[in-house]
C-alpha positions in Angstrom: 131.1 33.0 131.0 129.5 33.4 127.5 127.4 36.3 126.3 123.8 36.4 127.4 122.7 35.5 123.8 124.7 32.3 124.0 122.6 31.2 127.0 119.4 31.9 125.3 120.2 29.8 122.3 121.8 26.5 123.2 124.5 25.2 120.9 123.1 22.5 118.6 124.6 19.0 118.8 127.1 18.9 115.9 126.3 15.7 114.1 122.9 15.7 112.4 120.7 12.7 113.2 118.5 11.1 110.5 114.8 10.9 110.4 112.6 9.3 107.7 109.5 11.2 106.4 106.6 10.3 104.2 105.2 12.8 101.6 101.7 11.3 101.4 100.0 12.1 98.0 96.9 11.3 96.0 95.1 12.4 92.8 92.0 14.5 93.4 88.7 13.7 91.5 89.8 16.2 88.8 93.2 14.3 88.5 95.3 17.1 90.3 98.0 15.9 92.7 97.3 16.6 96.4 99.7 16.2 99.2 99.0 15.8 102.9 100.3 18.0 105.7 99.8 17.5 109.4 100.3 19.7 112.4 103.2 19.1 114.8 102.2 18.2 118.3 103.6 21.1 120.2 103.9 24.1 117.9 101.0 23.2 115.6 103.1 24.1 112.6 102.3 22.3 109.3 104.8 19.4 108.6 104.9 16.1 106.9 104.8 12.8 109.0 108.3 11.8 110.1 110.2 9.9 112.7 113.4 8.2 113.9 114.5 5.0 112.3 112.8 1.9 113.3 114.9 -1.3 114.0 114.8 -3.9 111.2 112.6 -1.6 109.0 113.7 -0.1 105.7 113.7 3.7 105.6 110.6 3.9 103.3 108.7 1.5 105.5 109.5 3.4 108.5 108.3 6.6 106.8 105.1 4.8 105.9 104.7 3.7 109.4 104.9 7.3 110.7 102.4 8.4 108.1 100.0 5.9 109.5 100.6 6.8 113.1 100.6 10.5 112.7 98.2 11.0 109.7 96.1 7.9 109.5 97.1 7.2 105.9 98.2 3.8 104.3 99.7 3.4 100.9 102.7 2.4 98.8 106.0 4.1 99.7 108.6 4.5 96.9 112.0 3.1 97.6 113.8 6.0 96.0 113.8 9.1 98.2 112.3 12.3 97.0 114.9 14.5 98.6 116.4 15.7 101.9 115.7 18.7 104.2 117.2 19.8 107.5 115.8 21.3 110.7 116.7 21.8 114.3 114.7 19.8 116.8 114.5 21.1 120.4 115.2 18.2 122.7 113.7 17.7 126.2 116.9 18.8 127.7 116.6 22.2 125.8 119.5 21.5 123.4 119.0 21.7 119.7 119.7 18.6 117.6 120.5 19.0 113.9 118.2 16.7 112.0 118.6 15.4 108.4 115.2 14.3 107.0 115.1 11.8 104.1 111.7 12.1 102.4 110.0 9.2 100.7 106.9 9.6 98.5 103.8 7.6 99.7 101.0 7.1 97.2 97.9 6.9 99.6 95.5 4.1 99.0 93.5 4.6 102.2 92.9 7.4 104.6 91.5 6.2 107.9 88.9 8.1 110.0 90.6 6.8 113.3 94.3 6.5 113.8 96.8 6.5 116.7 97.6 10.4 116.8 94.2 11.7 115.6 93.6 13.6 118.9 97.0 15.3 118.6 97.1 16.5 115.0 95.1 18.0 112.1 95.3 16.9 108.5 95.3 19.1 105.4 95.1 17.9 101.8 96.3 20.6 99.6 98.2 21.3 96.3 101.9 21.0 96.5 102.3 24.7 95.8 100.0 25.6 98.6 101.7 23.1 100.9 105.0 24.8 100.1 103.6 28.1 101.4 102.5 26.5 104.6 105.6 24.9 105.8 108.5 26.7 107.6 111.6 24.7 106.5 113.1 26.3 103.3 114.3 22.9 101.9 110.9 21.3 102.5 109.2 24.3 100.7 111.4 23.5 97.7 110.7 19.8 97.7 106.9 20.4 98.0 106.8 23.1 95.3 108.6 20.8 92.8 106.6 17.7 93.7 104.7 16.1 90.7 104.0 12.5 92.0 
């Protein structure tokens, strides 16, 4: 039998699964770049919209779809990814799943007042530097801090 600490932290699944994320951005009235963070459903941490691949949909289109569902924003996703970050997702089974997240910039053209997950999440438009200080994942902090548009 393993040590007690082994039972408290289930071993993660070895192979990372891939998710696609959007980094929604816009220019403020003064011309400064702002990015959009949303809260996660359970822990209420600040994150960017992301989700699993969607059948027959390009990665950047899937990221844009998640941005609409989770944050209520529509826009133009860039085909070229901005970067990658990793995190461990706790599955319903209690196991941890390593996840690789490919991030695509999304130039926001419309922010809706009503969207599918509006009752479950908060939105926060902020500077890339402030956004970097609000998220937990180190690689996402770096992506946000370096983001220019």
